C-alpha positions as CSV (number, residue, x, y, z in Angstrom):
1,X,203.3,96.5,113.5
2,X,201.4,99.6,111.3
3,X,204.0,102.7,112.4
4,X,200.9,105.1,110.5
5,X,197.8,103.7,112.8
6,X,198.6,106.0,115.7
7,X,198.8,109.3,113.5
8,X,195.5,108.5,112.0
9,X,194.0,108.1,115.4
10,X,195.4,111.5,116.6
11,X,194.2,112.8,113.1
12,X,197.7,113.4,111.6
13,X,198.1,113.5,107.7
14,X,201.2,112.3,106.5
15,X,202.6,112.4,103.3
16,X,202.3,110.1,100.7
17,X,205.4,107.9,100.4
18,X,204.6,104.4,100.0
19,X,205.1,102.0,97.1
20,X,202.1,102.8,95.1
21,X,203.0,106.7,95.4
22,X,206.1,106.2,94.3
23,X,205.0,104.4,91.0
24,X,202.5,107.1,90.9
25,X,199.4,104.8,90.2
26,X,196.1,105.7,88.3
27,X,193.1,104.7,88.6
28,X,189.8,104.8,85.8
29,X,186.5,103.5,85.6
30,X,184.8,103.0,82.0
31,X,181.0,102.5,81.9
32,X,179.8,99.4,79.6
33,X,179.9,102.0,77.1
34,X,183.5,102.6,77.3
35,X,182.8,106.5,78.6
36,X,185.2,107.7,81.7
37,X,183.0,107.6,85.0
38,X,185.7,107.7,87.2
39,X,189.1,109.7,86.6
40,X,191.6,109.6,89.4
41,X,194.3,113.0,90.3
42,X,197.2,110.3,89.4
43,X,195.3,109.7,86.2
44,X,195.6,113.5,85.8
45,X,199.3,113.6,86.6
46,X,199.9,110.4,84.0
47,X,198.3,111.2,81.1
48,X,197.8,115.1,81.0
49,X,193.8,115.3,80.9
50,X,192.0,116.7,83.8
51,X,188.9,115.2,85.0
52,X,186.3,117.9,83.9
53,X,188.1,116.7,79.9
54,X,188.0,113.1,80.6
55,X,185.0,112.5,82.2
56,X,182.1,111.0,80.1
57,X,184.5,111.1,76.9
58,X,184.4,107.6,75.4
59,X,188.0,106.6,76.4
60,X,189.0,104.8,73.2
61,X,188.6,108.5,71.6
62,X,190.4,110.3,74.1
63,X,193.7,107.9,74.5
64,X,193.8,105.3,71.7
65,X,195.3,106.1,68.1
66,X,192.9,104.8,65.3
67,X,194.9,102.0,64.5
68,X,195.0,100.7,68.0
69,X,191.3,101.0,68.7
70,X,190.1,98.0,67.2
71,X,192.6,96.0,69.9
72,X,191.5,98.0,72.8
73,X,187.5,97.7,72.2
74,X,187.8,93.8,71.9
75,X,189.9,93.9,75.2
76,X,187.1,96.4,76.7
77,X,184.4,93.8,75.7
78,X,186.5,90.8,77.2
79,X,187.1,92.4,80.7
80,X,183.6,93.4,80.7
81,X,182.4,89.7,80.2
82,X,184.4,89.2,83.6
83,X,188.0,88.4,81.6
84,X,190.9,90.5,83.9
85,X,193.3,91.3,81.7
86,X,196.9,92.5,82.2
87,X,199.8,93.9,79.9
88,X,201.3,97.1,78.2
89,X,199.6,99.7,75.8
90,X,200.6,102.9,74.3
91,X,198.4,105.9,75.6
92,X,198.4,109.0,74.1
93,X,198.7,112.0,76.1
94,X,197.0,115.3,76.1
95,X,200.5,116.5,74.8
96,X,200.4,114.5,71.8
97,X,203.0,112.1,73.5
98,X,202.6,108.6,73.3
99,X,203.5,106.3,76.7
100,X,203.8,103.1,77.2
101,X,201.3,101.8,79.9
102,X,201.3,98.7,82.3
103,X,197.6,98.5,82.7
104,X,195.9,96.0,85.1
105,X,191.9,96.1,84.1
106,X,189.2,93.9,86.3
107,X,184.9,94.1,85.8
108,X,183.0,96.0,88.3
109,X,179.3,95.4,89.1
110,X,177.3,98.1,91.2
111,X,174.5,96.9,93.2
112,X,172.2,97.3,90.2
113,X,174.2,95.0,88.0
114,X,175.6,97.4,85.8
115,X,179.0,96.5,84.9
116,X,181.8,98.6,84.7
117,X,185.3,98.3,84.1
118,X,188.5,99.3,86.4
119,X,192.0,100.2,85.0
120,X,194.8,100.4,86.9
121,X,197.6,102.0,85.1
122,X,201.5,102.8,85.6
123,X,204.2,104.1,83.5
124,X,205.3,101.2,82.1
125,X,209.3,102.1,82.2
126,X,209.0,103.2,85.8
127,X,207.2,100.3,86.7
128,X,210.2,98.3,84.9
129,X,213.1,100.0,86.9
130,X,211.1,99.4,90.2
131,X,210.8,95.4,88.9
132,X,214.2,95.4,88.2
133,X,215.7,97.1,91.4
134,X,213.2,95.0,93.2
135,X,214.7,91.8,91.6
136,X,218.2,92.5,92.3
137,X,217.6,93.6,96.1
138,X,216.3,90.3,96.7
139,X,218.9,88.3,94.7
140,X,221.7,90.6,96.3
141,X,219.7,89.7,100.2
142,X,219.4,86.1,99.6
143,X,222.5,85.4,98.1
144,X,224.7,87.6,99.6
145,X,228.0,86.0,100.9
146,X,227.2,87.4,103.9
147,X,224.8,88.1,106.7
148,X,221.9,90.6,106.5
149,X,219.3,91.2,108.6
150,X,216.6,94.1,109.3
151,X,215.2,94.4,112.5
152,X,212.3,96.9,113.4
153,X,212.5,99.2,116.3
154,X,211.8,97.4,118.9
155,X,214.7,95.1,117.8
156,X,212.6,92.1,116.5
157,X,213.8,90.4,113.5
158,X,212.0,91.0,110.3
159,X,214.0,89.7,107.4
160,X,217.0,87.0,107.7
161,X,219.0,86.0,104.8
162,X,220.5,82.5,104.1
163,X,223.8,83.7,105.2
164,X,222.7,84.9,108.4
165,X,220.4,81.9,109.4
166,X,223.5,79.6,108.8
167,X,225.3,81.7,110.8
168,X,222.8,81.8,113.5
169,X,222.2,78.0,113.0
170,X,218.4,79.0,113.0
171,X,215.9,79.2,110.2
172,X,213.9,82.2,109.0
173,X,210.8,80.7,110.7
174,X,212.5,80.6,114.0
175,X,214.1,84.2,114.1
176,X,211.8,86.6,112.9
177,X,209.6,88.2,115.4
178,X,212.3,87.4,117.9
179,X,214.9,89.3,119.8
180,X,218.7,89.2,119.5
181,X,219.2,87.5,122.6
182,X,216.9,84.7,121.4
183,X,218.6,84.5,118.2
184,X,222.3,85.1,118.4
185,X,224.5,82.1,119.6
186,X,226.5,84.0,122.2
187,X,226.3,84.3,125.8
188,X,225.9,88.2,126.1
189,X,224.2,90.1,123.6
190,X,223.9,93.7,125.1
191,X,226.7,95.3,123.4
192,X,224.9,94.1,120.2
193,X,221.5,95.6,121.2
194,X,223.1,98.5,122.4
195,X,225.1,99.6,119.3
196,X,221.5,98.9,117.6
197,X,219.7,101.7,119.9
198,X,222.5,103.9,119.5
199,X,221.7,104.0,115.7
200,X,218.0,104.2,116.0
201,X,218.6,107.3,118.1
202,X,221.3,109.2,116.4
203,X,220.9,108.0,112.7
204,X,224.6,107.3,112.3
205,X,225.9,104.1,111.2
206,X,228.5,102.1,113.5
207,X,230.9,100.2,111.4
208,X,232.7,97.0,112.0
209,X,232.0,96.3,115.4
210,X,234.3,93.4,116.1
211,X,232.2,90.4,117.8
212,X,233.8,86.8,118.8
213,X,232.0,83.8,119.0
214,X,231.4,80.5,117.9
215,X,228.6,79.4,115.4
216,X,226.7,76.0,114.7
217,X,227.8,76.1,111.1
218,X,231.4,75.3,111.8
219,X,232.3,71.7,111.6
220,X,234.3,72.6,115.2
221,X,232.3,73.3,117.4
222,X,234.7,75.2,119.4
223,X,236.5,77.2,116.9
224,X,236.4,81.3,117.6
225,X,235.0,83.2,114.6
226,X,235.9,87.0,114.3
227,X,232.3,88.5,113.2
228,X,232.4,91.9,111.8
229,X,229.0,93.8,112.1
230,X,227.9,96.8,111.0
231,X,224.4,98.7,111.8
232,X,221.9,101.4,109.6
233,X,219.0,103.3,110.5
234,X,216.3,102.7,108.3
235,X,213.8,105.4,106.8
236,X,210.8,105.0,104.5
237,X,209.9,107.5,101.9
238,X,208.4,110.0,104.8
239,X,211.1,109.8,106.8
240,X,209.9,107.6,109.5
241,X,211.9,105.3,111.2
242,X,211.3,102.0,110.5
243,X,214.1,100.0,112.5
244,X,217.9,98.9,111.7
245,X,219.5,96.8,108.6
246,X,222.4,95.4,109.8
247,X,225.2,93.5,107.9
248,X,227.2,90.8,109.1
249,X,230.9,89.6,108.0
250,X,232.9,86.6,109.0
251,X,236.2,88.4,109.2
252,X,237.8,85.3,111.4
253,X,240.6,85.1,108.6
254,X,241.6,88.8,108.1
255,X,241.7,88.8,112.1
256,X,244.0,85.9,112.4
257,X,246.2,87.1,109.4
258,X,246.5,90.3,111.9
259,X,246.7,88.2,115.1
260,X,249.4,86.4,113.2
261,X,251.1,89.5,111.4
262,X,251.1,91.2,115.3
263,X,253.0,87.9,116.6
264,X,255.5,87.8,113.8
265,X,256.5,91.1,114.4
266,X,256.9,90.4,118.4
267,X,258.9,86.9,117.2
268,X,261.1,89.6,114.9
269,X,261.6,92.1,117.4
270,X,262.5,89.2,120.2
271,X,265.5,87.9,117.5
272,X,266.9,91.4,117.0
273,X,266.9,91.2,121.2
274,X,267.9,88.1,121.3
275,X,271.2,89.3,119.1
276,X,272.1,92.1,121.3
277,X,271.4,89.9,124.7
278,X,273.3,87.0,123.2
279,X,276.2,88.5,121.4
280,X,277.0,91.0,124.4
281,X,279.1,88.1,126.4
282,X,281.5,86.1,125.4
283,X,280.7,83.8,128.7
284,X,279.5,80.4,127.5
285,X,277.2,79.9,130.9
286,X,275.7,83.7,130.0
287,X,275.2,82.8,126.8
288,X,273.2,79.5,127.9
289,X,270.7,81.5,130.8
290,X,270.1,84.2,128.3
291,X,269.0,81.5,125.6
292,X,266.8,80.0,128.5
293,X,265.5,83.0,129.6
294,X,264.4,84.4,126.1
295,X,262.8,80.9,124.9
296,X,260.3,81.4,127.9
297,X,259.6,84.7,127.2
298,X,258.0,84.1,123.6
299,X,257.9,80.1,123.2
300,X,257.7,77.6,126.2
301,X,256.7,77.2,129.8
302,X,260.2,75.5,130.6
303,X,263.4,75.5,128.6
304,X,266.8,74.2,128.8
305,X,270.0,74.5,127.4
306,X,272.5,71.2,126.9
307,X,275.9,71.6,125.2
308,X,277.5,68.7,124.6
309,X,280.5,68.2,127.3
310,X,283.3,67.8,124.5
311,X,282.5,71.0,123.7
312,X,283.4,72.6,127.2
313,X,286.1,70.3,127.4
314,X,287.9,70.2,124.2
315,X,288.3,72.6,121.1
316,X,287.7,70.7,118.1
317,X,284.3,68.1,119.0
318,X,283.7,64.8,117.7
319,X,280.1,63.3,118.2
320,X,280.2,59.5,119.4
321,X,278.2,57.1,117.9
322,X,275.8,55.6,120.8
323,X,274.9,58.0,123.2
324,X,275.8,61.4,124.3
325,X,277.4,63.2,127.5
326,X,275.6,66.4,127.9
327,X,276.5,69.3,130.3
328,X,273.3,71.0,131.3
329,X,274.1,74.7,131.0
330,X,270.7,76.7,132.1
331,X,267.1,75.8,132.8
332,X,264.6,78.6,132.8
333,X,260.4,78.5,133.5
334,X,258.4,81.2,133.3
335,X,255.9,81.2,135.3
336,X,257.0,78.1,137.7
337,X,256.5,75.2,136.0
338,X,256.8,71.7,138.2
339,X,258.4,70.1,134.9
340,X,261.5,72.2,135.4
341,X,262.6,70.5,138.7
342,X,262.7,67.1,136.6
343,X,265.5,68.7,134.9
344,X,269.2,67.4,134.9
345,X,271.1,69.6,137.6
346,X,273.0,72.3,135.8
347,X,276.9,72.3,135.1
348,X,276.9,68.2,136.0
349,X,277.9,66.2,132.9
350,X,275.6,63.7,132.1
351,X,274.8,60.9,129.8
352,X,271.6,60.3,127.6
353,X,270.8,57.5,126.0
354,X,270.9,57.0,122.2
355,X,267.0,56.8,122.3
356,X,266.4,59.9,124.2
357,X,264.7,62.4,122.0
358,X,267.2,65.2,123.1
359,X,270.1,62.8,122.1
360,X,268.2,62.2,118.6
361,X,268.5,66.0,117.9
362,X,272.3,66.1,118.4
363,X,272.8,63.0,116.4
364,X,270.5,63.7,113.5
365,X,271.4,67.3,114.0
366,X,267.4,68.1,113.1
367,X,264.9,69.7,115.2
368,X,262.3,66.6,117.0
369,X,259.1,68.3,117.5
370,X,256.4,66.3,119.5
371,X,253.6,68.0,119.7
372,X,251.6,65.8,121.8
373,X,253.4,63.9,124.3
374,X,252.4,60.2,125.5
375,X,253.7,58.1,128.0
376,X,256.2,56.4,125.5
377,X,257.6,59.9,124.5
378,X,257.5,61.0,128.3
379,X,260.0,58.4,128.8
380,X,262.6,59.9,126.3
381,X,263.1,63.1,128.2
382,X,265.6,63.6,130.3
383,X,268.7,61.2,131.1
384,X,266.3,59.0,133.4
385,X,263.0,57.9,132.4
386,X,260.3,59.9,134.8
387,X,257.2,59.8,132.7
388,X,254.6,59.5,135.7
389,X,256.1,62.8,137.4
390,X,256.2,64.6,133.8
391,X,252.7,63.9,133.1
392,X,251.7,64.9,136.9
393,X,253.3,68.7,136.1
394,X,251.3,69.0,132.9
395,X,254.0,68.9,130.2
396,X,251.9,67.9,127.0
397,X,254.2,69.2,124.3
398,X,258.2,68.9,123.1
399,X,260.6,70.7,120.9
400,X,264.5,70.4,120.8
401,X,266.3,71.8,118.3
402,X,269.8,71.6,117.7
403,X,272.9,74.3,118.5
404,X,274.7,74.5,115.0
405,X,277.2,76.9,114.0
406,X,279.4,76.5,111.1
407,X,278.6,72.9,110.4
408,X,279.1,71.6,113.9
409,X,276.5,70.5,115.8
410,X,277.0,71.6,119.7
411,X,274.3,70.9,121.8
412,X,270.5,71.6,121.7
413,X,268.1,73.8,123.0
414,X,264.7,71.8,124.4
415,X,261.6,73.4,125.1
416,X,258.3,72.2,127.1
417,X,254.9,73.4,127.4
418,X,252.8,72.8,130.1
419,X,250.7,76.0,131.6
420,X,250.1,77.2,127.5
421,X,247.7,74.7,126.4
422,X,248.6,75.0,122.6
423,X,251.1,72.2,121.3
424,X,254.2,73.2,119.7
425,X,253.8,73.6,115.5
426,X,255.6,74.6,112.7
427,X,255.8,78.1,113.2
428,X,257.5,77.8,116.7
429,X,259.8,74.8,115.6
430,X,260.9,78.4,112.8
431,X,261.2,80.2,115.2
432,X,263.2,77.9,117.7
433,X,265.6,77.0,115.1
434,X,266.5,80.7,114.2
435,X,266.8,81.7,117.9
436,X,269.0,78.3,118.5
437,X,271.2,79.3,115.1
438,X,271.7,82.6,116.6
439,X,272.4,81.3,119.8
440,X,274.8,78.6,118.5
441,X,277.2,81.3,117.1
442,X,277.4,83.1,120.1
443,X,277.9,79.8,121.9
444,X,280.4,78.7,119.2
445,X,282.4,82.2,119.3
446,X,282.3,81.6,123.2
447,X,283.7,78.2,123.2
448,X,286.7,79.2,120.8
449,X,287.4,82.1,122.9
450,X,287.8,79.9,126.0
451,X,289.9,77.7,124.6
452,X,293.2,78.2,122.6
453,X,293.1,75.6,119.3
454,X,295.6,72.7,119.2
455,X,297.8,73.4,116.7
456,X,299.7,70.4,117.1
457,X,297.8,68.2,114.6
458,X,298.8,64.7,113.2
459,X,300.5,65.7,109.9
460,X,298.1,66.2,107.3
461,X,295.8,68.0,109.3
462,X,298.1,70.1,111.4
463,X,299.0,72.0,107.9
464,X,295.9,72.8,106.7
465,X,294.1,76.2,107.3
466,X,292.3,77.5,110.7
467,X,289.4,78.4,110.9
468,X,288.9,81.8,110.3
469,X,288.6,84.1,113.5
470,X,285.6,86.7,113.8
471,X,287.1,90.3,112.9
472,X,285.2,93.6,113.7
473,X,282.7,94.7,110.7
474,X,283.5,91.4,108.7
475,X,281.8,87.8,108.4
476,X,284.1,85.2,107.1
477,X,283.5,81.8,105.6
478,X,286.3,79.5,104.6
479,X,286.3,76.2,102.8
480,X,289.4,73.5,102.5
481,X,289.1,70.7,100.3
482,X,292.0,68.1,99.9
483,X,292.4,66.4,96.2
484,X,290.3,63.8,96.1
485,X,292.7,61.0,93.9
486,X,295.6,61.5,96.2
487,X,296.5,61.3,99.7
488,X,299.5,63.6,99.5
489,X,299.4,67.2,101.5
490,X,298.7,69.7,99.4
491,X,300.1,73.6,99.5
492,X,296.5,75.2,99.3
493,X,296.5,77.9,102.2
494,X,294.6,80.9,103.9
495,X,294.5,82.8,106.8
496,X,292.8,85.8,108.6
497,X,294.9,88.1,110.5
498,X,294.3,90.7,112.9
499,X,295.9,94.2,112.2
500,X,296.3,97.5,114.3
501,X,293.1,99.6,114.3
502,X,291.1,97.0,113.8
503,X,291.9,96.3,110.5
504,X,292.0,92.4,109.0
505,X,294.5,90.9,106.6
506,X,292.9,88.1,104.5
507,X,295.5,85.9,103.1
508,X,295.6,83.2,100.3
509,X,298.3,81.0,98.8
510,X,299.6,78.2,96.4
511,X,302.2,76.6,97.1
512,X,303.6,74.5,94.1
513,X,303.9,70.6,94.0
514,X,302.7,68.8,97.0
515,X,303.7,66.3,99.5
516,X,306.0,67.2,102.9
517,X,308.2,69.7,100.9
518,X,305.2,71.4,99.7
519,X,303.1,71.4,103.3
520,X,306.5,72.5,104.9
521,X,306.6,75.7,102.6
522,X,303.0,76.4,103.4
523,X,303.4,76.0,107.2
524,X,306.6,78.4,106.8
525,X,304.7,81.1,104.5
526,X,301.8,81.0,107.1
527,X,304.1,81.8,110.0
528,X,306.0,84.5,108.1
529,X,302.8,85.7,107.4
530,X,301.6,86.1,110.3
531,X,304.9,87.8,111.6
532,X,305.0,90.3,108.6
533,X,301.1,91.2,109.2
534,X,302.8,92.4,112.9
535,X,304.3,95.0,111.3
536,X,301.5,96.1,109.6
537,X,303.4,96.4,106.3
538,X,302.1,97.6,103.0
539,X,300.7,94.1,101.3
540,X,303.8,94.8,98.5
541,X,306.0,94.5,101.1
542,X,304.8,91.4,102.5
543,X,304.9,89.5,99.5
544,X,308.4,91.1,99.0
545,X,309.9,89.5,102.2
546,X,307.6,86.3,101.2
547,X,308.9,85.9,97.9
548,X,312.7,86.3,99.5
549,X,311.9,83.5,102.2
550,X,310.3,81.4,99.2
551,X,313.2,81.4,97.4
552,X,315.4,79.6,99.9
553,X,312.8,77.3,100.2
554,X,313.1,73.6,98.6
555,X,309.7,74.2,96.5
556,X,310.5,76.9,93.8
557,X,307.1,78.4,93.4
558,X,303.9,79.7,95.3
559,X,301.6,82.4,94.4
560,X,299.9,84.5,97.2
561,X,297.0,87.2,97.1
562,X,297.5,89.5,100.4
563,X,294.4,92.1,100.9
564,X,294.5,94.6,104.3
565,X,290.7,95.3,104.6
566,X,290.3,98.6,106.6
567,X,286.0,97.7,107.7
568,X,285.7,101.2,109.3
569,X,285.9,102.7,105.7
570,X,285.8,99.8,103.6
571,X,289.2,100.8,102.3
572,X,291.0,98.0,100.8
573,X,294.7,97.3,99.6
574,X,296.0,94.0,97.7
575,X,299.1,92.8,96.1
576,X,299.2,89.2,94.2
577,X,302.1,87.2,93.1
578,X,301.0,85.1,90.6
579,X,297.6,84.8,92.0
580,X,294.3,84.1,90.4
581,X,292.7,88.0,91.1
582,X,289.6,87.9,94.0
583,X,285.9,88.2,93.3
584,X,284.2,91.5,94.4
585,X,280.5,91.0,94.5
586,X,278.4,94.2,95.0
587,X,275.6,95.0,97.3
588,X,273.7,95.0,94.1
589,X,274.7,91.1,93.4
590,X,276.7,92.0,90.7
591,X,280.4,90.3,90.2
592,X,283.6,91.0,88.7
593,X,286.9,90.4,89.0
594,X,289.1,92.7,91.3
595,X,291.8,94.5,88.8
596,X,294.8,94.6,90.5
597,X,298.5,94.5,88.7
598,X,299.9,91.0,88.9
599,X,303.2,90.4,90.3
600,X,305.0,86.9,89.5
601,X,304.9,84.1,91.7
602,X,306.8,84.1,94.7
603,X,310.3,82.8,94.3
604,X,311.6,84.1,91.6
605,X,313.5,87.0,94.2
606,X,314.5,90.2,93.6
607,X,310.7,90.8,92.1
608,X,308.9,94.4,92.9
609,X,305.1,94.2,93.4
610,X,302.4,96.6,93.8
611,X,299.7,97.8,96.1
612,X,296.5,98.3,94.5
613,X,293.5,100.1,96.5
614,X,290.0,99.6,96.2
615,X,286.6,100.3,98.4
616,X,284.5,97.8,99.6
617,X,280.8,99.4,99.9
618,X,278.9,97.9,102.9
619,X,277.2,94.3,102.3
620,X,279.8,93.6,99.8
621,X,281.6,90.4,99.3
622,X,285.1,89.9,98.4
623,X,286.1,85.8,97.3
624,X,289.8,84.6,97.5
625,X,290.2,81.6,96.3
626,X,293.0,79.1,94.6
627,X,292.9,77.7,91.0
628,X,292.0,74.3,92.0
629,X,288.5,75.7,92.2
630,X,288.2,77.1,88.5
631,X,291.4,75.0,86.8
632,X,290.2,72.0,84.7
633,X,292.2,70.1,82.0
634,X,289.6,70.6,79.4
635,X,287.9,74.2,79.9
636,X,289.6,77.6,79.0
637,X,290.8,79.9,82.4
638,X,288.6,82.5,81.5
639,X,285.4,80.1,80.3
640,X,285.9,79.1,84.2
641,X,286.0,82.6,85.6
642,X,282.7,83.4,83.8
643,X,281.3,80.4,85.8
644,X,282.8,81.7,88.4
645,X,280.9,85.2,88.3
646,X,277.4,83.9,87.2
647,X,277.2,81.3,90.1
648,X,278.2,84.9,92.5
649,X,275.9,87.3,90.6
650,X,272.6,87.7,92.4
651,X,273.4,85.3,95.1
652,X,271.6,85.7,98.1
653,X,272.6,82.7,100.0
654,X,274.6,83.0,103.5
655,X,278.7,82.6,103.5
656,X,278.5,79.5,104.2
657,X,276.0,78.4,101.6
658,X,277.9,80.1,98.9
659,X,281.1,78.4,100.0
660,X,279.3,75.0,99.3
661,X,277.6,76.2,96.4
662,X,280.7,76.8,94.9
663,X,282.4,73.5,95.4
664,X,279.5,71.5,94.3
665,X,279.3,73.7,91.0
666,X,282.8,74.2,90.1
667,X,285.1,71.1,92.3
668,X,284.8,68.0,90.1
669,X,285.0,64.7,91.6
670,X,288.5,63.0,91.3
671,X,289.9,66.7,91.0
672,X,293.6,65.8,91.7
673,X,293.9,69.5,93.3
674,X,293.0,71.1,96.8
675,X,290.9,73.6,97.1
676,X,291.0,76.9,99.4
677,X,288.1,79.6,99.6
678,X,288.3,82.8,101.6
679,X,284.8,84.9,101.5
680,X,284.2,87.9,103.3
681,X,281.1,90.2,103.9
682,X,281.5,93.3,105.0
683,X,279.1,94.5,107.6
684,X,277.7,97.7,107.8
685,X,279.8,100.3,110.0
686,X,278.5,101.3,113.2
687,X,280.3,103.9,115.3
688,X,281.0,103.1,118.9
689,X,278.6,105.3,121.1
690,X,279.6,109.0,121.9
691,X,282.4,109.0,119.0
């Protein structure tokens, strides 16, 4: 629609503003003799000659330098003969400058058969700039990787680029002249039209307006896209409103990334909350209920916590090879789901056969993920096959993750989805595994607090070091590996002892020799160390008493390192008796040997020992070890210690993984010496509330 028609009918004069005015197109007419008979005002602005100066003058004399006249006259002759000519030519202006001018020349005739030449001229440089701009604009419009459209003030499409054709699923021929509801594949385009009308009314752009919907260009017709649309009012050179321009960007990936980031932040918050809720109690049943509740809050419609029955009834579980006896401790569903009614009764021991999915999870120690449940997999849930009942509840996706702590599988967290239509995926698996790992540590702590350890093991196992207890302000990992090439009992040992005021004693030692004598001495030293620790003696005094005890035993010598750690301030005190120095790993990952005054081995009696003091910063690690870790028959001890420091430097792994790493790289197959490790991590100190 021509918006100027109404103005013209009302007699309103509007200023120039069209493309020809922008170019400054000049017009002139020559008669058959080459004299100027018509001269436009734009010709005067372009070349400098007024109409009075130009009219009647031979154009070649007025505008052309002599060297170019022959060519001009030849072109003039051809135009009068009826041949059109277009091209550039240098024109001499009134001020003496030469302007490169673009011409379009054609023949004219009047009613008396007189012949004339019409010349249309514009500045060549200006024309080239405009042509370049138009070409660039056209290329950008047609090849832009996002949708572009121009609509008139009645919101009818005037132009659409190929990308928007693809988004709408309609070619330009089916789009131009139509309104948004007829083009955009959305059930309701009212908000889009309202945005366009607002921009037309105010002139203020609207940017990054999100719209959600599907597109015929996606192979998956149900995949939802996020479109970011921006709207701009268009005006011509005269300031008249022409319409509205629209750009449409497929923002699906960024939008999904934003949603994923939000989901990750929420899950990290859930994990932090889970740590507080699960760690607030040592009651096994309450921990299980908290875990199930947390799981249905953010992960599943139904959650069940099944613990191996042996975990509840014994302190040292072993996993039978066929089938497992479980004790369901908690079941939760939110919202209430019928599938929860099919779960096994809480608190009653049940036997799951070897083909049950939860048994597979516990036996292998690996998660079991079934994104889409079938009749066959439904039949492998619970202690009794009830696939029809479960199918009617809407259960469609299953996930089981082991509850593992310190290398032992304690049970499993099993999850179902029934109302949530999305199947479990790898992200859900990672989140469930992290949640289960945290819960397993708390379950493990609870069961050790619930039951006392059996201290009367068979000879070889009874004299091996106990699992280090959890101590305030410290994370601790330990390892013991017997010699590979002998069945004799070694004398390496370690201990973690509670001291008054929340302090902890870390002890490691090595009784010389092997066999029953060494084992007996090791047992005596451990017992004596525990007794002396209760007296809260300085490390040097503890070693002095142990020295006297060792001198009276059947085994002559032993080495020992005794460290007292005060987690609240990170203060440590150490005394050593012929033992290799501990390794301190600072928070920045640098590792060094603790410089302590080395005393002689235990058993010489009457030797004075020295207490050395040092400080641990939060997140520092302290490694105590026996010589079986670093000593070999071929390498110098200093070389091996440097290898040890290298393995610990910059090592970001957890305590358990670090112990395994050291044993893997430093302990050789067939070693004739046993090894004990004690690795402690100093946690940041959090003063009690109000204190």
